[in-house]
C-alpha positions, 0 to 999 in steps of 0.5 A: 397875905394878899396876892395880885392879878391883872383882869383883861376882858373876861380874864384874871391872870395870877402875878407870880413874882418876884418878876413879870415882864410884859411886851410884845415878845414872845419871851414876856411872861404876859405877851401883848401882840400890839403894835403900840406895845413894844417888845420888852415894855415893862415889869411888875416887881413883887417886893415885900408883898407890895407890887411896883410897875417900871417902864423898861424903856418902851417907845409909847409909855405906861400910863397908871389911871391916865398918868404917865409913869416915870422910874417905878410906881406902886400899884394899887387895887383897881389901877387901870394900867395902858400899854399901847392901846391895851388897858388891864386892871390890876387887882388884889385879892386875899387867899380866902377870895375866889379863885382866878377865872380858869383858862378858857376860849374867847370865840371870834364873830364871824361878822364883826370879828369882835371877841366873846366869851365861848358859850354865849349863843350870839356876839354882844357887838352886833347879836350874829348868832354863833357857829358851830365847830363846822360853820366855823371851820367853813368861814375860817373863824377860831378861838384865841386860846386864853392862857399860858400856852400858845396856839393858833387860830384864825381870824374872819378878819381878812382870814388873820391867824393870831399866835397868843401866849399870854392869853391877850386879845389879839387884835384884827390884821386890819385894826393892826394894820391901821395902828401901825400906819397911825404910828408911821404918820406920827413918826413922819411928822416927828422926823423919824424916817428910819422908825418909820421903815422899820414899821413899814417892814413890819407890815410889807413882812405881813403883806408878802406872807398873806400874798405868798398864802393866795390871800387878798389885802383890802385895797385901803391897806394897799393904798396906805402901804403904797403911800408910806413906801414912797414917802420913804423911799423920796427921803431915803432915796431907795427905789427898793421901796417904790418897786415894792410898791408896784409890786403890790399893787400888781399882786393885788391886781390894782392900779395905784391911786391918783395920790400915789402917781401925783407921789411918783411924778413929783420925785426927783428923776435924777434920784431914782433912775430906774423909776421910768423902767419900773413904772413902764413895767407896771403899765405893760403888766396891767395893759397885757392882763386887760388883753387877757380879759381882766377888765379894769374898774372905776377910774383905773383907765384914766390912772393907768393912762397917766402913769403911762404918760409918766413913764414916756415922760421919763424915758425921753428926759433921760435920752 
């Protein structure tokens, strides 16, 4: 009698029916921590020795061999299942076939962040030599547990912490963020402001937690998050996102980009009466930091002057 497995990277997972739930939620039987995967994305049902996949109302759909699934679809040996940005391969094996690959560990490269099997002496992506356990601690590099257990591991990309239940690879924090920003841009293009806001709240929560741990955030992520926050503020009328944008740059000790300043200048003053106070507070803080010995970098002097002019103009308009 045939049995079924899903293959992902260097691991295979037995599908124990009659139902296997797949999604981002830790309550699923297979959890994929990917921002493009819905919490309850799909399920596989095994009926009379046949496996079927069903989209359970996911946002981005389920594709089999490149074709979008509508309703349910019977799975065949070798079918490629795409959920979000992840691809899994469905396989059928007989009872006499080899056992599923055992639970094991994947090493995360300290140089490029790629994953590869523990036991290899170097990263197949960048050829950086594998570190020993002491070096891994020093580099904040970890291993991701593959299997049905929950284990915490640190990634070298921005000191990421990943939490996996299913053993499917968790992407680096920076990659996760960029994918989510792409989804936010898509939501803006489709006029789905509230969906974009929900996605940005996920990023904001992660950023706030990282700052609380004393970490710094990549400047490009700060800028993209700031731009998204101003767009959402402009379309929802919420000055909370403006305050968060400036607070984000303040915690990063970073003056907003020209693009963000331009967006702030274009806001309707009547809709945001506290904008002058927010901007003036940021300018005063950065000037105090400069007096205390923290130099401004690149074009920050010019950008701060532009913010100061914005605050002055808004204050005069109010009076």
